[in-house]
ROFI-895420 format. One record per residue: residue number from 1; x, y, z of N, C-alpha, C in turn. Coordinates in nm, 3 decimals. Layout:
% residues N
<r><resi>NUM</resi><n_X>X</n_X><n_Y>Y</n_Y><n_Z>Z</n_Z><ca_X>X</ca_X><ca_Y>Y</ca_Y><ca_Z>Z</ca_Z><c_X>X</c_X><c_Y>Y</c_Y><c_Z>Z</c_Z></r>
...
END
This chain:
% residues 62
<r><resi>1</resi><n_X>5.737</n_X><n_Y>10.538</n_Y><n_Z>2.252</n_Z><ca_X>5.803</ca_X><ca_Y>10.463</ca_Y><ca_Z>2.295</ca_Z><c_X>5.879</c_X><c_Y>10.357</c_Y><c_Z>2.180</c_Z></r>
<r><resi>2</resi><n_X>5.980</n_X><n_Y>10.348</n_Y><n_Z>2.207</n_Z><ca_X>6.121</ca_X><ca_Y>10.278</ca_Y><ca_Z>2.128</ca_Z><c_X>6.161</c_X><c_Y>10.124</c_Y><c_Z>2.176</c_Z></r>
<r><resi>3</resi><n_X>6.172</n_X><n_Y>10.034</n_Y><n_Z>2.110</n_Z><ca_X>6.217</ca_X><ca_Y>9.895</ca_Y><ca_Z>2.136</ca_Z><c_X>6.361</c_X><c_Y>9.902</c_Y><c_Z>2.092</c_Z></r>
<r><resi>4</resi><n_X>6.434</n_X><n_Y>9.844</n_Y><n_Z>2.171</n_Z><ca_X>6.574</ca_X><ca_Y>9.819</ca_Y><ca_Z>2.108</ca_Z><c_X>6.595</c_X><c_Y>9.685</c_Y><c_Z>2.107</c_Z></r>
<r><resi>5</resi><n_X>6.675</n_X><n_Y>9.590</n_Y><n_Z>2.005</n_Z><ca_X>6.675</ca_X><ca_Y>9.528</ca_Y><ca_Z>2.002</ca_Z><c_X>6.819</c_X><c_Y>9.458</c_Y><c_Z>2.052</c_Z></r>
<r><resi>6</resi><n_X>6.866</n_X><n_Y>9.360</n_Y><n_Z>2.047</n_Z><ca_X>6.979</ca_X><ca_Y>9.315</ca_Y><ca_Z>2.128</ca_Z><c_X>7.122</c_X><c_Y>9.385</c_Y><c_Z>2.085</c_Z></r>
<r><resi>7</resi><n_X>7.160</n_X><n_Y>9.413</n_Y><n_Z>1.944</n_Z><ca_X>7.255</ca_X><ca_Y>9.492</ca_Y><ca_Z>1.888</ca_Z><c_X>7.244</c_X><c_Y>9.640</c_Y><c_Z>1.884</c_Z></r>
<r><resi>8</resi><n_X>7.090</n_X><n_Y>9.706</n_Y><n_Z>1.941</n_Z><ca_X>7.137</ca_X><ca_Y>9.845</ca_Y><ca_Z>1.966</ca_Z><c_X>7.186</c_X><c_Y>9.844</c_Y><c_Z>2.093</c_Z></r>
<r><resi>9</resi><n_X>7.113</n_X><n_Y>9.737</n_Y><n_Z>2.175</n_Z><ca_X>7.124</ca_X><ca_Y>9.787</ca_Y><ca_Z>2.356</ca_Z><c_X>7.324</c_X><c_Y>9.734</c_Y><c_Z>2.368</c_Z></r>
<r><resi>10</resi><n_X>7.359</n_X><n_Y>9.661</n_Y><n_Z>2.275</n_Z><ca_X>7.495</ca_X><ca_Y>9.663</ca_Y><ca_Z>2.312</ca_Z><c_X>7.579</c_X><c_Y>9.756</c_Y><c_Z>2.248</c_Z></r>
<r><resi>11</resi><n_X>7.534</n_X><n_Y>9.830</n_Y><n_Z>2.143</n_Z><ca_X>7.572</ca_X><ca_Y>9.959</ca_Y><ca_Z>2.102</ca_Z><c_X>7.525</c_X><c_Y>10.081</c_Y><c_Z>2.183</c_Z></r>
<r><resi>12</resi><n_X>7.440</n_X><n_Y>10.066</n_Y><n_Z>2.234</n_Z><ca_X>7.402</ca_X><ca_Y>10.161</ca_Y><ca_Z>2.345</ca_Z><c_X>7.522</c_X><c_Y>10.204</c_Y><c_Z>2.459</c_Z></r>
<r><resi>13</resi><n_X>7.518</n_X><n_Y>10.060</n_Y><n_Z>2.504</n_Z><ca_X>7.565</ca_X><ca_Y>10.022</ca_Y><ca_Z>2.632</ca_Z><c_X>7.752</c_X><c_Y>10.002</c_Y><c_Z>2.659</c_Z></r>
<r><resi>14</resi><n_X>7.767</n_X><n_Y>9.986</n_Y><n_Z>2.553</n_Z><ca_X>7.891</ca_X><ca_Y>9.914</ca_Y><ca_Z>2.524</ca_Z><c_X>7.961</c_X><c_Y>9.786</c_Y><c_Z>2.591</c_Z></r>
<r><resi>15</resi><n_X>7.817</n_X><n_Y>9.716</n_Y><n_Z>2.619</n_Z><ca_X>7.854</ca_X><ca_Y>9.584</ca_Y><ca_Z>2.656</ca_Z><c_X>7.832</c_X><c_Y>9.495</c_Y><c_Z>2.565</c_Z></r>
<r><resi>16</resi><n_X>7.853</n_X><n_Y>9.355</n_Y><n_Z>2.612</n_Z><ca_X>7.888</ca_X><ca_Y>9.239</ca_Y><ca_Z>2.511</ca_Z><c_X>7.749</c_X><c_Y>9.164</c_Y><c_Z>2.567</c_Z></r>
<r><resi>17</resi><n_X>7.699</n_X><n_Y>9.058</n_Y><n_Z>2.475</n_Z><ca_X>7.573</ca_X><ca_Y>8.998</ca_Y><ca_Z>2.497</ca_Z><c_X>7.579</c_X><c_Y>8.926</c_Y><c_Z>2.587</c_Z></r>
<r><resi>18</resi><n_X>7.722</n_X><n_Y>8.882</n_Y><n_Z>2.658</n_Z><ca_X>7.739</ca_X><ca_Y>8.774</ca_Y><ca_Z>2.771</ca_Z><c_X>7.702</c_X><c_Y>8.863</c_Y><c_Z>2.893</c_Z></r>
<r><resi>19</resi><n_X>7.763</n_X><n_Y>8.978</n_Y><n_Z>2.886</n_Z><ca_X>7.769</ca_X><ca_Y>9.047</ca_Y><ca_Z>3.001</ca_Z><c_X>7.588</c_X><c_Y>9.127</c_Y><c_Z>3.041</c_Z></r>
<r><resi>20</resi><n_X>7.551</n_X><n_Y>9.146</n_Y><n_Z>2.935</n_Z><ca_X>7.426</ca_X><ca_Y>9.228</ca_Y><ca_Z>2.928</ca_Z><c_X>7.324</c_X><c_Y>9.131</c_Y><c_Z>2.995</c_Z></r>
<r><resi>21</resi><n_X>7.350</n_X><n_Y>8.956</n_Y><n_Z>2.975</n_Z><ca_X>7.233</ca_X><ca_Y>8.860</ca_Y><ca_Z>3.021</ca_Z><c_X>7.301</c_X><c_Y>8.837</c_Y><c_Z>3.154</c_Z></r>
<r><resi>22</resi><n_X>7.423</n_X><n_Y>8.877</n_Y><n_Z>3.202</n_Z><ca_X>7.467</ca_X><ca_Y>8.820</ca_Y><ca_Z>3.318</ca_Z><c_X>7.406</c_X><c_Y>8.942</c_Y><c_Z>3.445</c_Z></r>
<r><resi>23</resi><n_X>7.403</n_X><n_Y>9.038</n_Y><n_Z>3.360</n_Z><ca_X>7.354</ca_X><ca_Y>9.172</ca_Y><ca_Z>3.456</ca_Z><c_X>7.200</c_X><c_Y>9.152</c_Y><c_Z>3.459</c_Z></r>
<r><resi>24</resi><n_X>7.150</n_X><n_Y>9.107</n_Y><n_Z>3.396</n_Z><ca_X>7.044</ca_X><ca_Y>9.085</ca_Y><ca_Z>3.378</ca_Z><c_X>6.981</c_X><c_Y>8.979</c_Y><c_Z>3.487</c_Z></r>
<r><resi>25</resi><n_X>7.065</n_X><n_Y>8.830</n_Y><n_Z>3.478</n_Z><ca_X>7.027</ca_X><ca_Y>8.746</ca_Y><ca_Z>3.614</ca_Z><c_X>7.108</c_X><c_Y>8.809</c_Y><c_Z>3.733</c_Z></r>
<r><resi>26</resi><n_X>7.170</n_X><n_Y>8.888</n_Y><n_Z>3.743</n_Z><ca_X>7.220</ca_X><ca_Y>8.973</ca_Y><ca_Z>3.868</ca_Z><c_X>7.087</c_X><c_Y>9.055</c_Y><c_Z>3.910</c_Z></r>
<r><resi>27</resi><n_X>7.007</n_X><n_Y>9.121</n_Y><n_Z>3.875</n_Z><ca_X>6.887</ca_X><ca_Y>9.226</ca_Y><ca_Z>3.878</ca_Z><c_X>6.936</c_X><c_Y>9.342</c_Y><c_Z>3.869</c_Z></r>
<r><resi>28</resi><n_X>7.042</n_X><n_Y>9.367</n_Y><n_Z>3.803</n_Z><ca_X>7.120</ca_X><ca_Y>9.530</ca_Y><ca_Z>3.793</ca_Z><c_X>7.105</c_X><c_Y>9.581</c_Y><c_Z>3.624</c_Z></r>
<r><resi>29</resi><n_X>7.023</n_X><n_Y>9.483</n_Y><n_Z>3.548</n_Z><ca_X>6.982</ca_X><ca_Y>9.550</ca_Y><ca_Z>3.428</ca_Z><c_X>6.882</c_X><c_Y>9.511</c_Y><c_Z>3.390</c_Z></r>
<r><resi>30</resi><n_X>6.815</n_X><n_Y>9.635</n_Y><n_Z>3.305</n_Z><ca_X>6.698</ca_X><ca_Y>9.591</ca_Y><ca_Z>3.249</ca_Z><c_X>6.650</c_X><c_Y>9.457</c_Y><c_Z>3.196</c_Z></r>
<r><resi>31</resi><n_X>6.516</n_X><n_Y>9.393</n_Y><n_Z>3.244</n_Z><ca_X>6.459</ca_X><ca_Y>9.257</ca_Y><ca_Z>3.161</ca_Z><c_X>6.422</c_X><c_Y>9.281</c_Y><c_Z>3.022</c_Z></r>
<r><resi>32</resi><n_X>6.447</n_X><n_Y>9.200</n_Y><n_Z>2.935</n_Z><ca_X>6.367</ca_X><ca_Y>9.228</ca_Y><ca_Z>2.800</ca_Z><c_X>6.244</c_X><c_Y>9.190</c_Y><c_Z>2.796</c_Z></r>
<r><resi>33</resi><n_X>6.191</n_X><n_Y>9.248</n_Y><n_Z>2.729</n_Z><ca_X>6.041</ca_X><ca_Y>9.219</ca_Y><ca_Z>2.662</ca_Z><c_X>6.053</c_X><c_Y>9.144</c_Y><c_Z>2.555</c_Z></r>
<r><resi>34</resi><n_X>5.961</n_X><n_Y>9.006</n_Y><n_Z>2.585</n_Z><ca_X>5.918</ca_X><ca_Y>8.900</ca_Y><ca_Z>2.462</ca_Z><c_X>5.853</c_X><c_Y>8.978</c_Y><c_Z>2.369</c_Z></r>
<r><resi>35</resi><n_X>5.877</n_X><n_Y>8.975</n_Y><n_Z>2.228</n_Z><ca_X>5.811</ca_X><ca_Y>9.001</ca_Y><ca_Z>2.122</ca_Z><c_X>5.785</c_X><c_Y>8.925</c_Y><c_Z>2.048</c_Z></r>
<r><resi>36</resi><n_X>5.826</n_X><n_Y>8.769</n_Y><n_Z>2.043</n_Z><ca_X>5.771</ca_X><ca_Y>8.667</ca_Y><ca_Z>1.975</ca_Z><c_X>5.801</c_X><c_Y>8.510</c_Y><c_Z>2.040</c_Z></r>
<r><resi>37</resi><n_X>5.826</n_X><n_Y>8.405</n_Y><n_Z>1.961</n_Z><ca_X>5.865</ca_X><ca_Y>8.316</ca_Y><ca_Z>2.015</ca_Z><c_X>6.013</c_X><c_Y>8.279</c_Y><c_Z>2.025</c_Z></r>
<r><resi>38</resi><n_X>6.090</n_X><n_Y>8.357</n_Y><n_Z>1.934</n_Z><ca_X>6.273</ca_X><ca_Y>8.370</ca_Y><ca_Z>2.001</ca_Z><c_X>6.313</c_X><c_Y>8.517</c_Y><c_Z>1.944</c_Z></r>
<r><resi>39</resi><n_X>6.220</n_X><n_Y>8.599</n_Y><n_Z>2.042</n_Z><ca_X>6.287</ca_X><ca_Y>8.769</ca_Y><ca_Z>2.012</ca_Z><c_X>6.210</c_X><c_Y>8.826</c_Y><c_Z>2.155</c_Z></r>
<r><resi>40</resi><n_X>6.331</n_X><n_Y>8.893</n_Y><n_Z>2.125</n_Z><ca_X>6.283</ca_X><ca_Y>9.003</ca_Y><ca_Z>2.265</ca_Z><c_X>6.358</c_X><c_Y>9.156</c_Y><c_Z>2.237</c_Z></r>
<r><resi>41</resi><n_X>6.300</n_X><n_Y>9.243</n_Y><n_Z>2.314</n_Z><ca_X>6.346</ca_X><ca_Y>9.352</ca_Y><ca_Z>2.298</ca_Z><c_X>6.359</c_X><c_Y>9.442</c_Y><c_Z>2.444</c_Z></r>
<r><resi>42</resi><n_X>6.423</n_X><n_Y>9.556</n_Y><n_Z>2.413</n_Z><ca_X>6.448</ca_X><ca_Y>9.603</ca_Y><ca_Z>2.555</ca_Z><c_X>6.402</c_X><c_Y>9.769</c_Y><c_Z>2.517</c_Z></r>
<r><resi>43</resi><n_X>6.322</n_X><n_Y>9.833</n_Y><n_Z>2.633</n_Z><ca_X>6.274</ca_X><ca_Y>9.957</ca_Y><ca_Z>2.607</ca_Z><c_X>6.401</c_X><c_Y>10.050</c_Y><c_Z>2.614</c_Z></r>
<r><resi>44</resi><n_X>6.377</n_X><n_Y>10.143</n_Y><n_Z>2.518</n_Z><ca_X>6.481</ca_X><ca_Y>10.247</ca_Y><ca_Z>2.520</ca_Z><c_X>6.497</c_X><c_Y>10.314</c_Y><c_Z>2.631</c_Z></r>
<r><resi>45</resi><n_X>6.382</n_X><n_Y>10.356</n_Y><n_Z>2.709</n_Z><ca_X>6.411</ca_X><ca_Y>10.441</ca_Y><ca_Z>2.790</ca_Z><c_X>6.463</c_X><c_Y>10.360</c_Y><c_Z>2.937</c_Z></r>
<r><resi>46</resi><n_X>6.402</n_X><n_Y>10.237</n_Y><n_Z>2.952</n_Z><ca_X>6.488</ca_X><ca_Y>10.137</ca_Y><ca_Z>3.088</ca_Z><c_X>6.645</c_X><c_Y>10.176</c_Y><c_Z>3.029</c_Z></r>
<r><resi>47</resi><n_X>6.677</n_X><n_Y>10.151</n_Y><n_Z>2.910</n_Z><ca_X>6.833</ca_X><ca_Y>10.124</ca_Y><ca_Z>2.889</ca_Z><c_X>6.885</c_X><c_Y>10.284</c_Y><c_Z>2.890</c_Z></r>
<r><resi>48</resi><n_X>6.847</n_X><n_Y>10.380</n_Y><n_Z>2.835</n_Z><ca_X>6.906</ca_X><ca_Y>10.524</ca_Y><ca_Z>2.875</ca_Z><c_X>6.884</c_X><c_Y>10.560</c_Y><c_Z>3.011</c_Z></r>
<r><resi>49</resi><n_X>6.790</n_X><n_Y>10.513</n_Y><n_Z>3.069</n_Z><ca_X>6.793</ca_X><ca_Y>10.522</ca_Y><ca_Z>3.261</ca_Z><c_X>6.901</c_X><c_Y>10.452</c_Y><c_Z>3.311</c_Z></r>
<r><resi>50</resi><n_X>6.906</n_X><n_Y>10.328</n_Y><n_Z>3.283</n_Z><ca_X>7.045</ca_X><ca_Y>10.253</ca_Y><ca_Z>3.318</ca_Z><c_X>7.182</c_X><c_Y>10.311</c_Y><c_Z>3.288</c_Z></r>
<r><resi>51</resi><n_X>7.192</n_X><n_Y>10.400</n_Y><n_Z>3.166</n_Z><ca_X>7.319</ca_X><ca_Y>10.433</ca_Y><ca_Z>3.154</ca_Z><c_X>7.319</c_X><c_Y>10.574</c_Y><c_Z>3.233</c_Z></r>
<r><resi>52</resi><n_X>7.211</n_X><n_Y>10.678</n_Y><n_Z>3.250</n_Z><ca_X>7.210</ca_X><ca_Y>10.755</ca_Y><ca_Z>3.351</ca_Z><c_X>7.250</c_X><c_Y>10.723</c_Y><c_Z>3.477</c_Z></r>
<r><resi>53</resi><n_X>7.210</n_X><n_Y>10.634</n_Y><n_Z>3.548</n_Z><ca_X>7.264</ca_X><ca_Y>10.550</ca_Y><ca_Z>3.651</ca_Z><c_X>7.380</c_X><c_Y>10.537</c_Y><c_Z>3.671</c_Z></r>
<r><resi>54</resi><n_X>7.464</n_X><n_Y>10.493</n_Y><n_Z>3.583</n_Z><ca_X>7.597</ca_X><ca_Y>10.472</ca_Y><ca_Z>3.574</ca_Z><c_X>7.657</c_X><c_Y>10.550</c_Y><c_Z>3.585</c_Z></r>
<r><resi>55</resi><n_X>7.627</n_X><n_Y>10.691</n_Y><n_Z>3.482</n_Z><ca_X>7.700</ca_X><ca_Y>10.763</ca_Y><ca_Z>3.521</ca_Z><c_X>7.675</c_X><c_Y>10.864</c_Y><c_Z>3.651</c_Z></r>
<r><resi>56</resi><n_X>7.526</n_X><n_Y>10.852</n_Y><n_Z>3.727</n_Z><ca_X>7.535</ca_X><ca_Y>10.921</ca_Y><ca_Z>3.846</ca_Z><c_X>7.647</c_X><c_Y>10.832</c_Y><c_Z>3.936</c_Z></r>
<r><resi>57</resi><n_X>7.643</n_X><n_Y>10.726</n_Y><n_Z>3.930</n_Z><ca_X>7.699</ca_X><ca_Y>10.653</ca_Y><ca_Z>4.041</ca_Z><c_X>7.856</c_X><c_Y>10.679</c_Y><c_Z>4.045</c_Z></r>
<r><resi>58</resi><n_X>7.893</n_X><n_Y>10.712</n_Y><n_Z>3.890</n_Z><ca_X>8.050</ca_X><ca_Y>10.774</ca_Y><ca_Z>3.879</ca_Z><c_X>8.061</c_X><c_Y>10.903</c_Y><c_Z>3.937</c_Z></r>
<r><resi>59</resi><n_X>7.981</n_X><n_Y>10.958</n_Y><n_Z>3.905</n_Z><ca_X>7.979</ca_X><ca_Y>11.086</ca_Y><ca_Z>3.954</ca_Z><c_X>7.959</c_X><c_Y>11.098</c_Y><c_Z>4.084</c_Z></r>
<r><resi>60</resi><n_X>7.927</n_X><n_Y>11.003</n_Y><n_Z>4.157</n_Z><ca_X>7.909</ca_X><ca_Y>11.017</ca_Y><ca_Z>4.323</ca_Z><c_X>7.996</c_X><c_Y>10.938</c_Y><c_Z>4.354</c_Z></r>
<r><resi>61</resi><n_X>8.107</n_X><n_Y>10.930</n_Y><n_Z>4.309</n_Z><ca_X>8.204</ca_X><ca_Y>10.868</ca_Y><ca_Z>4.366</ca_Z><c_X>8.342</c_X><c_Y>10.944</c_Y><c_Z>4.366</c_Z></r>
<r><resi>62</resi><n_X>8.318</n_X><n_Y>11.053</n_Y><n_Z>4.280</n_Z><ca_X>8.467</ca_X><ca_Y>11.134</ca_Y><ca_Z>4.267</ca_Z><c_X>8.467</c_X><c_Y>11.249</c_Y><c_Z>4.369</c_Z></r>
END
């Protein structure tokens, strides 16, 4: 199990920080895991699953 920090999530998804947090507040993106007082991370598997769902959505509409 691997934890991604925000910069890694941004690189993996191509999304900006503000977009990631907007999607989190909308409930359409994995919630971060608190790692410390001012530190969060995301499970790699949840980010990869989110990306795969986006691919499946794209493929189901064509």
